[in-house]
N, C-alpha and C positions, 0 to 999 in steps of 0.2 A: 872325655877329659874335663878337668876343672874349668868352669866358666870363669874367665879372667875378670869379669865384672864383679865377682865376689871378692871380699877381703877375708883373710884368715883371722879367726878370733885369737886373742891372747890366751896363753895357758893359764889355768886356774892356779892361784896361789893361796896358801893357807894362812888366814889371819890368826894372830895370837901366838905364833911360833917365835922362837928367839931369832931364827934366821929365815931368809927367804927360801921357800921350797916350791917346786912345781910338781904337778901330778902327771903321771904317765899311765895310760890305761890301754890294755888290749882286751878283746872280748872273744869268747867262744860261744856262739849262739847255736843251740840245738833246736832245730825246727822240724816238727813232725811233717813228713811228706804227705800231701793229700792223696791218699790211695785207699781204695776199699779193702785191699788185701795187704798182708804184712810183707816184709822185705824178702823173706825166704820161704814163705808158706802161703797157702790160700786162706788162712784164718782171717776173720773179720777184724777191722780196726775200729769198729763202732764204739764210741765213748759211752760209758754208763751202763754197759751190759752187766749181767750177773757175774760175780767173781768166778774166774776160771772157766767161763763159757766160750771165750774166743781163743782157744788154745788148740793148735794142731800138734801132732806127734813130734814134729821137728822142733816146735817151740818148746816143748817139754823135755827135749833132749832124750827122747826114747832111743834105745840102742838100734843102730842100723838106719836111722832116719837121716836123709841127706838134704841139705838146703838147695833150693832152686831159685835163682835170682828172678825177681819181679821186674820185667822189662819196663813197665810203666813207671816204676820208681826211678829207674835209670833215666828215662826220658824227662821226668820231673826235675832231676838234679841237673841235667844238661840245660833244660829250659831256665832254671835258676841261674846257672853260670852265665848264660847268654844275657839274661836280664841284668846281671851285675857287670857286664862288659868284661867277662873273664875268659881266660884261655880254657878251651875244652881239650882234655887229654883223650886221644883216641884209644889209648891203651891204659888201663888202670888195673889194680889188683886188690884182692881182699886179704887181710891179715887177721890172725887171732891175737887178741889182747887178753892175756891171761890174768885173772884174779878171781877170788872166791867171795861171793855174796850169796846169802840164802835165796834172794829173788832172781838169781841168774843160774838157772838149772844146768846150763852147759859147763859152767866154771870158766867161761871165757866169753868175750864179745867179738863178734865178727865186725871188723872195721876196716879202714884203709889208712895206713900210716905212710908207707914208702911211696905208693903210687896212687894218689887221689884222682878222682874223676875230673875235678875242676881245679885249675891253677889260679894265677893272680888276676884279681879284678879290682873294682873300686865302687864306693858309695859316696855320693855328694850329700852331705848333711847340712841343711840350711838351718841357721840359727836366728834368722830374722834380720831386718834392716840391712840387707845386702851382705851379710856375714855368713860364711860357710866353711866347713872343714871337709877336706877330701880324705876319707878313710880308706886305706888300701886293704883289700882282701888278700890274704896269703894263700888260702886254699878252701875248697869245700870237699868234704868226703862224705860218703854215705855209710851208715852203720845201723845196727839193730839196737833197740832200746831194751832195758831190763824190766823186770816185773816190779811189783810194789809190796813192800813189807808194811803190815798194819799192826800197830802196837797198842791201840787204844780200845780194842774190843774185849780184852780179857786181862785181868791184873797179873796173871801168871804165864800167859802164852802170847806169842806173836803169830800172826797169820800171813799167808802169802797169796797174792792175787797175780797170776801169770798172764792176765789179759794183755798187758802192755809188752810182754816179752816178745821180741821180734818185730815190734812196730817200727816202721822205717823212719829214720832220722837223717837229716842233713846237718852236719856240723860245719858252721860257717866261721872260719877263724880269721880275725882281723890282725893287722899289724898294730904295734903300739902307737897309734896315731891320735888317739883320743886324749884330750888334755883336761877334762873336767867332768864332774857329775852330770851337769846339764847336757853336755855333749854326748855322754854315754847313753842317757835316756833318749836323746834325739836320734842317735845312731840306731838304736834298737827299734824305735818308732819308724824310722825311714826304711829300715830293712824289712820290717813286718809289712809296711805299706807296699813295698815292691813285691814281696812274696804273694800278697793277696791279689795284687793286680795280675800277677802271672798265673795265679791259681795253683801254685805249687805247695802252699801251706796256708791254713786258715789263721795261723798266728795266735790262736786262742790261749792266752797265758793262764787263764783260770783253770782250764782243763789240762794244763801241763804240756800243751802242744808247742809252746815256745818258751824255752828256758835259757838263761844266760849264765855262763861262768865268767866272772870279772877278774882280770889280772890287774892288780894295783901295785904301783911302786912310786916312790918319790925321789926327786933328784934336785940338785942345786941349779939355779939359773945358768944356762949356757951348756949344761951337760947333754941336753937333748940334741942340741946342734952338733955336739961332738959325736953322738951316736949316729946322726944322719950322715956325717962325713965318713965315719969309720965302720958303721954297722956293727960296732962292738957294744953288746947289750950291757956290759958292766957299767957303762956310763949312766944307765937308767936306774940303777939301784936294784936291790933284791925285791922280786915281786912275790906277792901272796895272792892266791886264787880264792875268790869267794864263790862258792858253788851254788848252783840251782836257784838263781834269782828269777822270780816269776812276776815281778811288779816293777813298773817304771819308777815309782816312788821309792821302793825299797832299794833299787839299784843305786839311786842317787844318795840315799841315806847311808848305805853300806860303804860306798866309796869314800864319802866324807869321814865317816867314823874310822875306817881302816887307814886312811891317809894320816889322820891325827895320831892314831896309835903308833904308826911307823915313825912319824916325826918325833914323838915323845921318846921313843927308844933311841933314835939316833942322837937327839940332842942331850940325852943323859949319858952318852958314851957307849951305848949298847950296840948290838948287831941284830939286824932284822933277819930272822930265819925264814927260808923259803918253805912255805907250807900251804896246805889247803885249809880254809877256814869257812865257817858258816856264819850267817848273820841272824841275830836275834832282834827283831824289830821292836819287841816289847821293852827290852832292856837297852836297846840302842848300842849294841856292841857286837863285835865279831869274836868268834871263839875258834880255837884251834881244833881241827878234826883229825888231821894226820899230816905227817911230813910229806912234802910234795914229791910225788914219784916222777922219775924220769922214764924214758922209753924202755931202758933195759930192765926196769923193775917189773914191767909187764910181760917180759919175755916174748915180744912180738915175733911171729914167724908167719910165712905165707900159709893161708888156709889150704890144707890139702884136699878139701872137698870141693873147692871152687877154682875153676880155671881162670886165668887172666881175662878181664873183661875187655873185649875189643869191639869198638863201634866204628861205623863208616862216616866219612866226612859228608857224604851226600845226605845221610840221615840227620846229621847235625844241621846242615844247611836248610833242610826242610823244616826243622823245628824253628830255626832262626827266622825263616820266611813267614812263619805263622805266629810270631810273638805279638801279643797285644800292645797297644799304645801304653807306654809306661808313665809313671807319675810326672817325671820331669818334662817329658815330651808333651803330655796332656796339659800341664800347667802353662808351658810356653805357648801352646796353641790357643788356649783360652784367653791369655793376655792379648795375643795378636788378633784372634778372630772376633772376640767379644769386647775388646777394649777394657778388660778388667785390670784392677790394680794387682800388684804382686801378692798382697795380703788376701784379697778376695779369691784369687785363683788358687792360693795355697789351701784355703779353707774348703773350697769346692772340690779340690782333687785329693783331699785327705784320705778318702776311701772311694772305691770304684762305684759304689751304689749312689753316693752323693753326686759324684761327677756325672753319672749317667742320668740322674734325675734332673740336674741343672741343665744339661745339654738338651734334654727333651723339652724343658720349659722354654729355653732361650732360642730354640731353632726358629728362624724366621722372625724373631722379635728383638726388642731392644735388650742387648746382653747385659748392660749395666743395671737396667731396671729389674731384669730377671734375677740377677745376682743379689740385688738388694732385698728382693722379696724372699728368695730362697734362704739367704743367710739370716736376715733379721726377723722376718715374720715366721717362716716355717721352722727353721732350725731352732729359733728361740722358743717357739711353742713346744716343739718336740722335746727339747732338753728339759723344759719345765715339767713336762709330764713323763719324763724318762722313757721316751719312745725312740726307736731307731728309725732311720729314714725309710727302711723297708716296711715299717708299720704305719707310715703316714696315712691319715684318713683323707688327705688331699692329694689327688693324683697329679702328675705333671700336666696332663691335659686340662685339668680344672684350674690349676694355678696359671698355666699359660693363657687360659680363657680370661681370667681376671686381668692379667697384664695387657691382653689385647684390648679389653674394654677401656682400660686407662689410656692406652696409646691412642685409641680412636676418639677419646674425649667423651665417651658415654658416661663414665663415672669419674669422680674426683678421688684423690688419695684417701680422704676420710671415708667416703662411701666404700672404697675398695677394701678398707680394713673391716668395715661392717659386713661386707660381702664375704670376705675371707672367713670371718667368724661363723657365718651361716653355713658356708661350704664345709668348714672344718667339723662343725658339730652335727649338721643335718645332711650334708651331701647335696647333690644336684648339679645341674648345668648352670654356670654363672650367668650366661646371657639370658636364660629363661627366668632365673630368679630376679634379675634386674627388671625385666619386663613385668613379671607377675606382681612384684611388690612395689612397683613405681619408684625404683631407686635411680632412674636415669638422671643424669646431670642436666641442669637447666642451662642451655647455651643460647637461648633466645635473648638477645641483648635488650630487646624492648621490655621483656618481663623483668630483667635485672634492673634496667633503668628506672622502671616504675618503683621497684623496691627501694632503690637508692634515694629517689626523690622523696619518698615517704619518710625515710629515716632522717634525711637532712631537714625536712620541713618540721619534724617533731623535736629537733634538737638544735635550735639556733645557737645556744650558748656554746655547745660543743663544736659547732661550725667555726665560730670565731677563734676558739682555742686552736683548732687544727690549722687555721690559716697562719697563726703565729708560730705553731710548732707542727710542721708537716708529719712528724712521726705519729701524731694522734689520729691520722687518717685510718690507721689500722683498727681503731675502735669502730668506725663506720663499716669497714669490711666485715668485722666480726658480727655486727648487728644484722647486716644483710644476709650473711651465711646462716645466722640463727633464724631469721625470718623465712628463709627459703628451705629450712630443714636440712641445711648443709648440701643442698643439691645444685646451688649456683656454681658456675664455672669460676674458680677463684681468680684466675688471670683476668677474666672479663670484669669481675667485680672490682678488682684493684684499679683497672684502667678507667672504669666509669666513675668510681669514687674520686680518683685524682682529677679527672676532667671536670666533674661537677663542683669540686671545691676550688678549682682554679690553681691546683698545685703543680 
């Protein structure tokens, strides 16, 4: 349930309109299920294969070919539902959604309309600074994907690639609880994060493995509250669906553009027509594709080739017992166990690989110091060079070794940065590098005292200035650090300088 320590953000209003309008957004996210085989055949789901090479007879709708449900895909859908705190329906059923497209050889899509496998759930979408939106999930159903029409290979012909035909999808349908473009992008980001933690979808939007249909409408202030009281959707205004969005940036742009289009129509006395639209990012506009179909337009009926899907509670319980630690739980643990700030914990748990890397570095060490090095030094360097954490040339053991040397006082922060650079570019064991290259920090107070005395004796005028203005003592600290090649313990230098100057 919603953490009551969070506050709910205000709905997005549209600047420049004659009247006040608020946005209402619902989303249908299509996530490709992580599975080596398709939903109803054993054909491969490998991305980037030669066109029409991953096609079984049932995918191509050859006569007499019957679908056989992939049990692992069902398990992945159940796992997703549990991860979203949703109700799991022990009995579900498949329906035929009838329509003709050249890239759909069957002439219909096998989906679930009346009896989905997953019921109501929720996603907590954090917007920063203690602000979050609770987005309710209406349902999750599993269905097969269509193929792909290719129009840019020949000026006179179109081609069809059936490789994606039958690829397993989860359609995750939200309630109209999202109130702005930024929230919409944050919701998809959070949903993708959860799916990746669960291992049920890789969420790769570039490959088409995560796509969003965005339902946008506008209403006057107070109408959304009326909808909440009555559950009457007419209070929310007429919605238009923007299809197949595969970029967080485009999702935000399309919502903003579509909202302004609808407001312009309404303020000029027109009526918004319910329809399906596409987004053109180059022209910054949405375009009508077709009138919005209702369920009866698709002539849904139970698929005669597939029996109702019945699963046992014990099986569901076993899946639930083996769920991994999810992002919100991991973030809360990092804050408690390592003493991290909310922001640092959010950054480190943004993806599973980063969280695992940090935890390996921080184990048995100063958690805050580890977080600082992972976020600022490592992530900063990786981002600059466009590398993922999985490609890091510095292992968790190496970075942990650097932090251990800092904690023990063997090296200073400045030396640690030099050491990090060596490990990043050349590799090696940090402790061995420090010994071999004479990088160990000088902690001998006698040696530091000698260096301080020499600097003071050589700069009597600066001594007098420092006695008048104690802030100038930092000049002496800098000179000592320079004289010792940055190896002197900074804390010891500060203390001895202050003592010698009588500050």
